[in-house]
LOVOLUM-613368 format. One record per atom (N, C-alpha, C): residue number from 1; residue in three letters; chain; atom name; x, y, z. Coordinates in steps of 0.1 Angstrom, whole numbers, plus 5000, padded with zeros to 4 digits. Layout:
<nodes>
   num   residuo   cadena   atomo     c1     c2     c3
   NUM       ALA        A      CA      X      Y      Z
...
</nodes>
This chain:
<nodes>
   num   residuo   cadena   atomo     c1     c2     c3
     1       UNK        A       N   5008   4988   5000
     1       UNK        A      CA   5000   5000   5000
     1       UNK        A       C   5009   5013   5000
     2       UNK        A       N   5019   5012   5008
     2       UNK        A      CA   5028   5024   5009
     2       UNK        A       C   5035   5026   4995
     3       UNK        A       N   5038   5014   4989
     3       UNK        A      CA   5044   5015   4976
     3       UNK        A       C   5035   5021   4966
     4       UNK        A       N   5022   5018   4967
     4       UNK        A      CA   5012   5024   4958
     4       UNK        A       C   5011   5039   4960
     5       UNK        A       N   5012   5044   4973
     5       UNK        A      CA   5012   5058   4975
     5       UNK        A       C   5024   5065   4969
     6       UNK        A       N   5036   5058   4970
     6       UNK        A      CA   5048   5064   4965
     6       UNK        A       C   5046   5065   4949
     7       UNK        A       N   5041   5055   4943
     7       UNK        A      CA   5039   5055   4929
     7       UNK        A       C   5029   5066   4925
     8       UNK        A       N   5018   5067   4933
     8       UNK        A      CA   5008   5077   4931
     8       UNK        A       C   5014   5091   4932
     9       UNK        A       N   5023   5093   4943
     9       UNK        A      CA   5029   5105   4945
     9       UNK        A       C   5039   5109   4934
    10       UNK        A       N   5046   5099   4929
    10       UNK        A      CA   5055   5101   4918
    10       UNK        A       C   5047   5105   4905
    11       UNK        A       N   5036   5099   4903
    11       UNK        A      CA   5027   5102   4891
    11       UNK        A       C   5022   5117   4893
    12       UNK        A       N   5019   5121   4905
    12       UNK        A      CA   5014   5135   4906
    12       UNK        A       C   5025   5145   4904
    13       UNK        A       N   5037   5142   4909
    13       UNK        A      CA   5049   5150   4906
    13       UNK        A       C   5051   5151   4891
    14       UNK        A       N   5050   5140   4885
    14       UNK        A      CA   5052   5139   4870
    14       UNK        A       C   5042   5148   4863
    15       UNK        A       N   5029   5146   4867
    15       UNK        A      CA   5018   5155   4862
    15       UNK        A       C   5021   5169   4865
    16       UNK        A       N   5025   5172   4877
    16       UNK        A      CA   5028   5186   4881
    16       UNK        A       C   5039   5192   4872
    17       UNK        A       N   5050   5184   4870
    17       UNK        A      CA   5061   5189   4861
    17       UNK        A       C   5056   5190   4847
    18       UNK        A       N   5049   5181   4842
    18       UNK        A      CA   5044   5182   4828
    18       UNK        A       C   5034   5194   4826
    19       UNK        A       N   5026   5196   4837
    19       UNK        A      CA   5017   5207   4836
    19       UNK        A       C   5023   5221   4835
    20       UNK        A       N   5034   5222   4842
    20       UNK        A      CA   5041   5235   4842
    20       UNK        A       C   5053   5236   4834
    21       UNK        A       N   5059   5225   4829
    21       UNK        A      CA   5070   5226   4820
    21       UNK        A       C   5066   5225   4805
    22       UNK        A       N   5057   5217   4802
    22       UNK        A      CA   5053   5214   4788
    22       UNK        A       C   5047   5227   4781
    23       UNK        A       N   5038   5234   4787
    23       UNK        A      CA   5032   5245   4780
    23       UNK        A       C   5043   5256   4776
    24       UNK        A       N   5053   5259   4785
    24       UNK        A      CA   5063   5268   4779
    24       UNK        A       C   5071   5262   4768
    25       UNK        A       N   5074   5249   4769
    25       UNK        A      CA   5082   5243   4759
    25       UNK        A       C   5074   5242   4746
    26       UNK        A       N   5061   5240   4747
    26       UNK        A      CA   5052   5240   4735
    26       UNK        A       C   5052   5254   4729
    27       UNK        A       N   5050   5264   4738
    27       UNK        A      CA   5050   5278   4733
    27       UNK        A       C   5063   5282   4726
    28       UNK        A       N   5074   5278   4731
    28       UNK        A      CA   5087   5281   4725
    28       UNK        A       C   5088   5274   4711
    29       UNK        A       N   5084   5262   4711
    29       UNK        A      CA   5084   5254   4698
    29       UNK        A       C   5075   5261   4688
    30       UNK        A       N   5063   5266   4692
    30       UNK        A      CA   5054   5272   4682
    30       UNK        A       C   5060   5286   4678
    31       UNK        A       N   5066   5293   4687
    31       UNK        A      CA   5072   5306   4683
    31       UNK        A       C   5084   5304   4673
    32       UNK        A       N   5092   5294   4676
    32       UNK        A      CA   5103   5291   4666
    32       UNK        A       C   5097   5287   4653
    33       UNK        A       N   5086   5279   4653
    33       UNK        A      CA   5080   5275   4640
    33       UNK        A       C   5075   5287   4632
    34       UNK        A       N   5068   5297   4639
    34       UNK        A      CA   5063   5309   4633
    34       UNK        A       C   5075   5317   4628
    35       UNK        A       N   5085   5319   4636
    35       UNK        A      CA   5097   5327   4632
    35       UNK        A       C   5103   5321   4619
    36       UNK        A       N   5105   5308   4618
    36       UNK        A      CA   5111   5302   4606
    36       UNK        A       C   5101   5304   4594
    37       UNK        A       N   5088   5303   4596
    37       UNK        A      CA   5079   5305   4585
    37       UNK        A       C   5080   5320   4580
    38       UNK        A       N   5081   5329   4590
    38       UNK        A      CA   5083   5343   4585
    38       UNK        A       C   5095   5345   4578
    39       UNK        A       N   5106   5339   4582
    39       UNK        A      CA   5119   5341   4575
    39       UNK        A       C   5118   5335   4561
    40       UNK        A       N   5111   5323   4560
    40       UNK        A      CA   5109   5317   4547
    40       UNK        A       C   5101   5325   4538
    41       UNK        A       N   5090   5331   4544
    41       UNK        A      CA   5081   5340   4536
    41       UNK        A       C   5088   5352   4531
    42       UNK        A       N   5097   5358   4539
    42       UNK        A      CA   5104   5370   4535
    42       UNK        A       C   5114   5367   4524
    43       UNK        A       N   5120   5355   4524
    43       UNK        A      CA   5129   5351   4513
    43       UNK        A       C   5121   5350   4500
    44       UNK        A       N   5109   5346   4501
    44       UNK        A      CA   5101   5344   4488
    44       UNK        A       C   5099   5358   4482
    45       UNK        A       N   5097   5368   4490
    45       UNK        A      CA   5094   5382   4484
    45       UNK        A       C   5107   5387   4477
    46       UNK        A       N   5118   5384   4482
    46       UNK        A      CA   5131   5389   4476
    46       UNK        A       C   5136   5380   4465
    47       UNK        A       N   5129   5369   4462
    47       UNK        A      CA   5134   5360   4451
    47       UNK        A       C   5131   5367   4438
    48       UNK        A       N   5139   5365   4428
    48       UNK        A      CA   5136   5371   4415
    48       UNK        A       C   5125   5364   4408
    49       UNK        A       N   5118   5371   4399
    49       UNK        A      CA   5107   5365   4391
    49       UNK        A       C   5113   5363   4377
    50       UNK        A       N   5106   5355   4370
    50       UNK        A      CA   5111   5352   4356
    50       UNK        A       C   5101   5358   4346
    51       UNK        A       N   5106   5365   4336
    51       UNK        A      CA   5098   5370   4326
    51       UNK        A       C   5094   5358   4317
    52       UNK        A       N   5082   5358   4312
    52       UNK        A      CA   5078   5347   4303
    52       UNK        A       C   5073   5352   4290
    53       UNK        A       N   5075   5344   4280
    53       UNK        A      CA   5070   5349   4266
    53       UNK        A       C   5055   5345   4265
    54       UNK        A       N   5050   5347   4254
    54       UNK        A      CA   5035   5345   4252
    54       UNK        A       C   5031   5330   4254
    55       UNK        A       N   5041   5321   4253
    55       UNK        A      CA   5038   5307   4255
    55       UNK        A       C   5040   5303   4269
    56       UNK        A       N   5045   5312   4278
    56       UNK        A      CA   5047   5309   4292
    56       UNK        A       C   5061   5304   4295
    57       UNK        A       N   5070   5305   4285
    57       UNK        A      CA   5084   5300   4287
    57       UNK        A       C   5092   5310   4293
    58       UNK        A       N   5101   5307   4303
    58       UNK        A      CA   5109   5317   4310
    58       UNK        A       C   5119   5322   4300
    59       UNK        A       N   5122   5336   4301
    59       UNK        A      CA   5131   5342   4292
    59       UNK        A       C   5144   5346   4300
    60       UNK        A       N   5142   5353   4310
    60       UNK        A      CA   5154   5357   4319
    60       UNK        A       C   5149   5359   4333
    61       UNK        A       N   5158   5359   4342
    61       UNK        A      CA   5155   5362   4356
    61       UNK        A       C   5155   5377   4358
    62       UNK        A       N   5145   5382   4364
    62       UNK        A      CA   5144   5396   4367
    62       UNK        A       C   5142   5399   4382
    63       UNK        A       N   5147   5410   4386
    63       UNK        A      CA   5145   5415   4399
    63       UNK        A       C   5136   5427   4399
    64       UNK        A       N   5126   5427   4408
    64       UNK        A      CA   5116   5437   4409
    64       UNK        A       C   5123   5450   4413
    65       UNK        A       N   5121   5461   4406
    65       UNK        A      CA   5127   5474   4409
    65       UNK        A       C   5123   5478   4423
    66       UNK        A       N   5132   5481   4432
    66       UNK        A      CA   5129   5484   4446
    66       UNK        A       C   5121   5497   4447
    67       UNK        A       N   5124   5506   4439
    67       UNK        A      CA   5117   5519   4439
    67       UNK        A       C   5102   5517   4436
    68       UNK        A       N   5099   5508   4427
    68       UNK        A      CA   5085   5506   4423
    68       UNK        A       C   5078   5498   4435
    69       UNK        A       N   5086   5489   4441
    69       UNK        A      CA   5080   5481   4452
    69       UNK        A       C   5077   5490   4463
    70       UNK        A       N   5086   5500   4466
    70       UNK        A      CA   5083   5510   4477
    70       UNK        A       C   5071   5518   4474
    71       UNK        A       N   5070   5523   4461
    71       UNK        A      CA   5059   5531   4457
    71       UNK        A       C   5046   5523   4458
    72       UNK        A       N   5046   5511   4455
    72       UNK        A      CA   5034   5502   4457
    72       UNK        A       C   5029   5502   4471
    73       UNK        A       N   5039   5501   4480
    73       UNK        A      CA   5036   5501   4495
    73       UNK        A       C   5030   5515   4499
    74       UNK        A       N   5036   5526   4493
    74       UNK        A      CA   5030   5539   4496
    74       UNK        A       C   5016   5540   4491
    75       UNK        A       N   5013   5535   4479
    75       UNK        A      CA   5000   5536   4474
    75       UNK        A       C   4990   5528   4483
    76       UNK        A       N   4994   5516   4488
    76       UNK        A      CA   4986   5508   4497
    76       UNK        A       C   4983   5516   4510
    77       UNK        A       N   4994   5523   4515
    77       UNK        A      CA   4992   5530   4528
    77       UNK        A       C   4981   5542   4525
    78       UNK        A       N   4982   5548   4514
    78       UNK        A      CA   4973   5559   4511
    78       UNK        A       C   4959   5553   4510
    79       UNK        A       N   4958   5541   4503
    79       UNK        A      CA   4945   5535   4502
    79       UNK        A       C   4939   5531   4515
    80       UNK        A       N   4947   5526   4524
    80       UNK        A      CA   4943   5522   4537
    80       UNK        A       C   4937   5534   4545
    81       UNK        A       N   4943   5545   4543
    81       UNK        A      CA   4939   5557   4550
    81       UNK        A       C   4926   5564   4544
    82       UNK        A       N   4925   5564   4531
    82       UNK        A      CA   4915   5572   4524
    82       UNK        A       C   4905   5563   4516
    83       UNK        A       N   4907   5550   4516
    83       UNK        A      CA   4898   5541   4508
    83       UNK        A       C   4898   5543   4493
    84       UNK        A       N   4908   5549   4488
    84       UNK        A      CA   4909   5551   4474
    84       UNK        A       C   4924   5554   4470
    85       UNK        A       N   4927   5553   4458
    85       UNK        A      CA   4941   5556   4453
    85       UNK        A       C   4942   5571   4452
    86       UNK        A       N   4953   5577   4454
    86       UNK        A      CA   4955   5591   4452
    86       UNK        A       C   4952   5596   4438
    87       UNK        A       N   4946   5608   4436
    87       UNK        A      CA   4944   5612   4422
    87       UNK        A       C   4957   5615   4414
    88       UNK        A       N   4968   5618   4422
    88       UNK        A      CA   4981   5620   4416
    88       UNK        A       C   4992   5615   4426
    89       UNK        A       N   5003   5613   4421
    89       UNK        A      CA   5014   5608   4430
    89       UNK        A       C   5018   5619   4440
    90       UNK        A       N   5016   5632   4436
    90       UNK        A      CA   5020   5643   4445
    90       UNK        A       C   5012   5642   4458
    91       UNK        A       N   5000   5636   4458
    91       UNK        A      CA   4992   5635   4470
    91       UNK        A       C   4999   5626   4481
    92       UNK        A       N   5008   5617   4477
    92       UNK        A      CA   5016   5610   4486
    92       UNK        A       C   5025   5619   4495
    93       UNK        A       N   5030   5629   4488
    93       UNK        A      CA   5038   5639   4496
    93       UNK        A       C   5029   5648   4504
    94       UNK        A       N   5018   5652   4499
    94       UNK        A      CA   5009   5661   4506
    94       UNK        A       C   5004   5654   4519
    95       UNK        A       N   5002   5641   4518
    95       UNK        A      CA   4997   5634   4530
    95       UNK        A       C   5008   5628   4538
    96       UNK        A       N   5020   5632   4536
    96       UNK        A      CA   5032   5628   4543
    96       UNK        A       C   5034   5612   4544
    97       UNK        A       N   5030   5606   4533
    97       UNK        A      CA   5033   5592   4531
    97       UNK        A       C   5047   5590   4525
    98       UNK        A       N   5050   5600   4517
    98       UNK        A      CA   5063   5600   4510
    98       UNK        A       C   5069   5613   4512
    99       UNK        A       N   5083   5614   4513
    99       UNK        A      CA   5089   5627   4515
    99       UNK        A       C   5091   5633   4501
   100       UNK        A       N   5093   5646   4501
   100       UNK        A      CA   5095   5654   4489
   100       UNK        A       C   5107   5649   4482
   101       UNK        A       N   5118   5645   4489
   101       UNK        A      CA   5130   5640   4483
   101       UNK        A       C   5127   5627   4476
   102       UNK        A       N   5120   5618   4482
   102       UNK        A      CA   5116   5605   4476
   102       UNK        A       C   5109   5607   4463
   103       UNK        A       N   5099   5617   4464
   103       UNK        A      CA   5091   5620   4452
   103       UNK        A       C   5100   5626   4441
   104       UNK        A       N   5110   5634   4444
   104       UNK        A      CA   5118   5640   4434
   104       UNK        A       C   5127   5630   4427
   105       UNK        A       N   5130   5619   4435
   105       UNK        A      CA   5139   5608   4429
   105       UNK        A       C   5131   5598   4421
   106       UNK        A       N   5118   5599   4420
   106       UNK        A      CA   5110   5590   4412
   106       UNK        A       C   5113   5592   4397
   107       UNK        A       N   5115   5581   4390
   107       UNK        A      CA   5116   5582   4375
   107       UNK        A       C   5103   5587   4369
   108       UNK        A       N   5104   5588   4356
   108       UNK        A      CA   5092   5592   4348
   108       UNK        A       C   5082   5581   4348
   109       UNK        A       N   5072   5582   4357
   109       UNK        A      CA   5061   5571   4357
   109       UNK        A       C   5049   5577   4351
   110       UNK        A       N   5041   5569   4344
   110       UNK        A      CA   5028   5572   4340
   110       UNK        A       C   5018   5566   4349
   111       UNK        A       N   5010   5575   4356
   111       UNK        A      CA   5001   5571   4367
   111       UNK        A       C   4987   5573   4363
   112       UNK        A       N   4978   5563   4364
   112       UNK        A      CA   4964   5564   4361
   112       UNK        A       C   4957   5556   4372
   113       UNK        A       N   4951   5563   4382
   113       UNK        A      CA   4945   5555   4393
   113       UNK        A       C   4931   5549   4390
   114       UNK        A       N   4925   5552   4379
   114       UNK        A      CA   4912   5547   4376
   114       UNK        A       C   4912   5533   4370
   115       UNK        A       N   4901   5528   4366
   115       UNK        A      CA   4900   5515   4359
   115       UNK        A       C   4902   5516   4344
   116       UNK        A       N   4908   5526   4340
   116       UNK        A      CA   4909   5529   4325
   116       UNK        A       C   4916   5519   4317
   117       UNK        A       N   4928   5514   4322
   117       UNK        A      CA   4936   5505   4314
   117       UNK        A       C   4935   5491   4320
   118       UNK        A       N   4925   5483   4315
   118       UNK        A      CA   4923   5470   4319
   118       UNK        A       C   4929   5460   4310
   119       UNK        A       N   4937   5451   4315
   119       UNK        A      CA   4943   5440   4307
   119       UNK        A       C   4933   5429   4304
   120       UNK        A       N   4937   5420   4295
   120       UNK        A      CA   4928   5409   4292
   120       UNK        A       C   4925   5400   4303
   121       UNK        A       N   4934   5398   4313
   121       UNK        A      CA   4932   5389   4324
   121       UNK        A       C   4924   5396   4335
   122       UNK        A       N   4920   5408   4334
   122       UNK        A      CA   4912   5415   4344
   122       UNK        A       C   4920   5424   4353
   123       UNK        A       N   4934   5423   4353
   123       UNK        A      CA   4942   5432   4361
   123       UNK        A       C   4941   5446   4355
   124       UNK        A       N   4943   5456   4363
   124       UNK        A      CA   4942   5470   4359
   124       UNK        A       C   4956   5477   4361
   125       UNK        A       N   4961   5483   4351
   125       UNK        A      CA   4974   5489   4351
   125       UNK        A       C   4972   5503   4357
   126       UNK        A       N   4979   5506   4368
   126       UNK        A      CA   4977   5519   4374
   126       UNK        A       C   4990   5528   4373
   127       UNK        A       N   5001   5521   4371
   127       UNK        A      CA   5014   5528   4369
   127       UNK        A       C   5023   5521   4360
   128       UNK        A       N   5030   5528   4351
   128       UNK        A      CA   5039   5522   4341
   128       UNK        A       C   5052   5530   4342
   129       UNK        A       N   5063   5523   4343
   129       UNK        A      CA   5076   5529   4342
   129       UNK        A       C   5079   5532   4327
   130       UNK        A       N   5079   5545   4323
   130       UNK        A      CA   5080   5548   4309
   130       UNK        A       C   5094   5547   4303
   131       UNK        A       N   5104   5544   4312
   131       UNK        A      CA   5118   5543   4307
   131       UNK        A       C   5123   5529   4307
   132       UNK        A       N   5120   5521   4317
   132       UNK        A      CA   5126   5508   4319
   132       UNK        A       C   5119   5497   4310
   133       UNK        A       N   5125   5492   4301
   133       UNK        A      CA   5120   5481   4292
   133       UNK        A       C   5128   5469   4293
   134       UNK        A       N   5122   5457   4293
   134       UNK        A      CA   5128   5444   4293
   134       UNK        A       C   5122   5435   4282
   135       UNK        A       N   5129   5433   4272
   135       UNK        A      CA   5125   5424   4261
   135       UNK        A       C   5110   5425   4258
   136       UNK        A       N   5106   5437   4254
   136       UNK        A      CA   5092   5439   4250
   136       UNK        A       C   5082   5441   4262
   137       UNK        A       N   5087   5442   4274
   137       UNK        A      CA   5079   5444   4286
   137       UNK        A       C   5082   5457   4292
   138       UNK        A       N   5073   5463   4300
   138       UNK        A      CA   5075   5475   4308
   138       UNK        A       C   5071   5471   4322
   139       UNK        A       N   5079   5476   4332
   139       UNK        A      CA   5075   5474   4346
   139       UNK        A       C   5063   5482   4349
   140       UNK        A       N   5053   5476   4356
   140       UNK        A      CA   5041   5482   4359
   140       UNK        A       C   5037   5479   4373
   141       UNK        A       N   5028   5487   4379
   141       UNK        A      CA   5021   5483   4391
   141       UNK        A       C   5007   5481   4387
   142       UNK        A       N   5002   5469   4389
   142       UNK        A      CA   4989   5465   4385
   142       UNK        A       C   4980   5462   4397
   143       UNK        A       N   4967   5465   4396
   143       UNK        A      CA   4958   5462   4406
   143       UNK        A       C   4951   5449   4402
   144       UNK        A       N   4952   5440   4411
   144       UNK        A      CA   4946   5427   4409
   144       UNK        A       C   4930   5427   4411
   145       UNK        A       N   4923   5420   4403
   145       UNK        A      CA   4908   5419   4406
   145       UNK        A       C   4905   5413   4419
   146       UNK        A       N   4897   5419   4427
   146       UNK        A      CA   4894   5413   4440
   146       UNK        A       C   4879   5413   4442
   147       UNK        A       N   4874   5404   4450
   147       UNK        A      CA   4859   5403   4452
   147       UNK        A       C   4854   5413   4462
   148       UNK        A       N   4862   5417   4472
   148       UNK        A      CA   4857   5426   4483
   148       UNK        A       C   4859   5440   4477
   149       UNK        A       N   4848   5449   4478
   149       UNK        A      CA   4849   5462   4472
   149       UNK        A       C   4859   5471   4479
   150       UNK        A       N   4862   5470   4491
   150       UNK        A      CA   4871   5480   4498
   150       UNK        A       C   4885   5475   4499
   151       UNK        A       N   4888   5463   4494
   151       UNK        A      CA   4901   5457   4494
   151       UNK        A       C   4909   5460   4481
   152       UNK        A       N   4922   5460   4482
   152       UNK        A      CA   4930   5463   4470
   152       UNK        A       C   4943   5454   4471
   153       UNK        A       N   4947   5449   4460
   153       UNK        A      CA   4960   5442   4460
   153       UNK        A       C   4968   5447   4448
   154       UNK        A       N   4980   5452   4451
   154       UNK        A      CA   4989   5458   4440
   154       UNK        A       C   5001   5449   4438
   155       UNK        A       N   5005   5447   4426
   155       UNK        A      CA   5017   5439   4423
   155       UNK        A       C   5026   5446   4413
   156       UNK        A       N   5039   5445   4415
   156       UNK        A      CA   5048   5451   4406
   156       UNK        A       C   5052   5439   4397
   157       UNK        A       N   5050   5441   4384
   157       UNK        A      CA   5052   5430   4374
   157       UNK        A       C   5055   5436   4360
   158       UNK        A       N   5063   5429   4352
   158       UNK        A      CA   5065   5433   4338
   158       UNK        A       C   5052   5429   4330
   159       UNK        A       N   5048   5438   4322
   159       UNK        A      CA   5036   5436   4313
   159       UNK        A       C   5041   5438   4299
   160       UNK        A       N   5036   5429   4290
   160       UNK        A      CA   5040   5430   4276
   160       UNK        A       C   5035   5443   4270
   161       UNK        A       N   5044   5449   4262
   161       UNK        A      CA   5040   5462   4256
   161       UNK        A       C   5028   5460   4247
   162       UNK        A       N   5026   5449   4241
   162       UNK        A      CA   5015   5446   4232
   162       UNK        A       C   5002   5446   4241
   163       UNK        A       N   5003   5441   4253
   163       UNK        A      CA   4991   5441   4262
   163       UNK        A       C   4988   5455   4266
   164       UNK        A       N   4998   5463   4269
   164       UNK        A      CA   4996   5477   4273
   164       UNK        A       C   4989   5485   4262
   165       UNK        A       N   4994   5483   4249
   165       UNK        A      CA   4988   5489   4238
   165       UNK        A       C   4974   5485   4236
   166       UNK        A       N   4971   5472   4238
   166       UNK        A      CA   4957   5468   4236
   166       UNK        A       C   4948   5474   4247
   167       UNK        A       N   4953   5475   4259
   167       UNK        A      CA   4945   5481   4270
   167       UNK        A       C   4943   5496   4267
   168       UNK        A       N   4953   5503   4262
   168       UNK        A      CA   4952   5517   4258
   168       UNK        A       C   4941   5519   4247
   169       UNK        A       N   4941   5510   4237
   169       UNK        A      CA   4932   5512   4226
   169       UNK        A       C   4918   5509   4231
   170       UNK        A       N   4916   5500   4240
   170       UNK        A      CA   4902   5497   4245
   170       UNK        A       C   4897   5508   4254
   171       UNK        A       N   4906   5516   4260
   171       UNK        A      CA   4902   5527   4269
   171       UNK        A       C   4897   5539   4261
   172       UNK        A       N   4900   5540   4248
   172       UNK        A      CA   4896   5552   4241
   172       UNK        A       C   4881   5552   4237
</nodes>
């Protein structure tokens, strides 16, 4: 009987230790898992994308221009604040989302915040880099079609010049 009590006491100590030691260990393991997922996700953003021809075949590895990526983030911040895209890029400076120096350093971009230039796949071109060309493509910020009316998703991507011309001709 005394031996049973000792065994029972040992089991309670084990339960006590497991109750107070395991949750922190589990929490640490979960946090490490989340941290590694975040690091893996951030690496995916920095990975280069590949330009593809009309048949979907890769042509060359491209890196997204950092300045356009930053501008896309500024446009999203403006949209989060005002629920619309700015009528002009100067509004980003007026609303202190972008500094005047950052604005002065922007290349010659063509900006159209409306739904005027719609591509065949439903994406809407809102900004085109008028100088940087890559094998018949121009760097653009496109608004992806979304189902929620107040949400917006912007991507920096090369768009074929032929597609841009088709979108421009449809908008007339």
